[in-house]
N, C-alpha and C positions, 0 to 999 in steps of 0.2 A: 352605545359605542361599538364599533365594529372590531372583531377579533382579527381582521386582516392587517391591522397596523403592525409595523415592524416592532420587534421586541428588542430590548426590554422597554417597558413603559416606565415613565417617571412615576414617582409616588402619587402625584396628583391624578395622573391619568389612570393609574391602577385603582385608586380609590373611587374615581368616577365610574370605571368599568364595573367594579364589584357591586356598586349600588344598582346597576341595571340588570344584574344576573338573576335568573330564576333557577337556583340550584336544583330544586325538585324537578323542574321540567327538563333540565339537562341530564339528570340521572335517569329519569324516565325514558328519555330519548335514547340514552346509551343502552338501557335494558331492552328497549324495543329493537334497536339495531342488532344487539347480540342475539335476541330471539329469532330475528329474521335473517341471521347470518349475513348482515350488511357491514360487519366490522372487518377491519384489516389490521395487520401488524406492520408497523413502520420500522424498517431496518436501517441501520447506518449503511452508507455505500459499501463499506468493507464487508459487512455481513451479507449484503445483497450480492456482491460479486462472488463471495464464497458459495452462496446458495445456488447461484446461476451455474457455477462451475461444477456443482454437485460433489464437493469434497468436504472432508472434515476440517475442523479448525486446525488440527495438527498438520494435515496435509497442505493446507493453505499456508500455514506458517513455514513449513519446510520449503514450499515453492518460493516464498519471498526471501527466505534465509534468516528468519528470526525465530525466537522461541514462541511457543503457544501462549505463554504469559504476556509477552510483548504484544502479540497480535490482539489478545483480549484487551489489553490496555488501550490499544488503538481503536478497537471496535467500541469500547465503552467511553472513548474520548478522554481517557485519563492522561494519555500522552499523544503526541503528534508524530506521525512517521517521518523519517528522514527523507531528503529529496531523492536519494537513490531508491528507497523503499516505495516512494510515491510513483516512480517510474515503473517499478514492477507491478504495482497496484493498477496503474493505468493500462498496462498490457493485460493483466488478469481480467479487468472489467470489460475491455473491448474484445478480447480474444479468449474466452473461457476454455477453449480447447487446448490452449497452451498450458494452462494449469493442469488439465487432466493428463496431458502427455508428459509434463515435467520438463525440467532442464537438467541435463547431466551434471552440471557443476553442483547443483543443490543436493542431488542424490548422494554425493560423496562428502557432503558437509565440509567443503573447503573454505566457505565464507562464514564468518561469525559477526553478528551484530549484537553487541551487549553494551548497555549504557555505562557499565563499570569499566569498559575497556575503550580507551580513546573517545570517550563521550558518545558512543553509539555509532561511530563511523565504521563502515564495513571493513573488516580486517581479514587477513588470511588466518584460518583457524589455528589456534595454538601460538599465535604470534601477536605482536603489537604493530604489525606492518599493515598500514591502510592500503586498500586496493588502489586508491587514487595515486599512491606513490608509484605503482607499476605504470600507470598511464602517463604520469608525469615524465618518467624515464623514457618511455617509448615515444611520447610526444616531442621530447627534446632531441630525438634522433638516436638515443642510446639503444643498444641491443638488449634483448631479453637476458643474454649472458651477463652483460654489465650489471643489470638489475640484480640477478641471482648472485653475482659475486659480492655485491654490496649488502644483500640481505640473504645470507646462507640459510636462515631458518625457513625460508619459503621453498617448498618443493617445486621443481621444474614443472611437474604435471599440474600442480595447482595453478601456477601462473598461466600455463597454456590453456587450461580450462576456463579461467577467468576471461582471458582474451576471447575465447570462443563464445562464452556467454555474453560478453559485451557486444559481439557481432550479432547474436540473436536478438538482443534487446534493441539495438539500433535498427535492425530490420523491422522488428515489431513496431517500434515507434514510428518509423517511416510509413509503414502500412496503416497505422492508426491515424496519422495526419492525412494521408491520401484518402482514407475511407470516410473521414468526416467532412471533407470538402473536395469533391471531384474536380473542381476548377483550379485547385492549387497545384502549382508545379514548382514548389519550393525546392531548393537545394539546402540540405541540412549538413 
């Protein structure tokens, strides 16, 4: 039976596969590969992106705006990143130089992602105010002043930096789309 079959196997398929295995030969092949330095380490895409960027786990977590523990959970596939974190990860994977240079908002720790607060939605640090609320206000035509009047716990500088960060992410996303398909001329 081929090992190319999609996993998981049914109980019957697994039993059939196990009867055809030569464990001794597989172990010997593994030892031969190790001795000949033909082995490789397979990383999750998150670990690979972090290694390509050449940053530590803490630096990568800071870039994304999460704790190192949360990033580790994602790398070990114990939890799944939120959609907003996936956007940051897509930028990090396609443009590692962005991770190395950093984004000013994240240096100031104005964004917090904690599964104990608002179910892991990104919020302004020290508040329960989701970032999406700011964009809902702005998208409906309200001014930043109106938003800040409704949510006085959010500092003006934090709101301005989040808007600037969103602009950087949108530009990065547009570059990512255009770099993957030169014939696309989409409007996003």
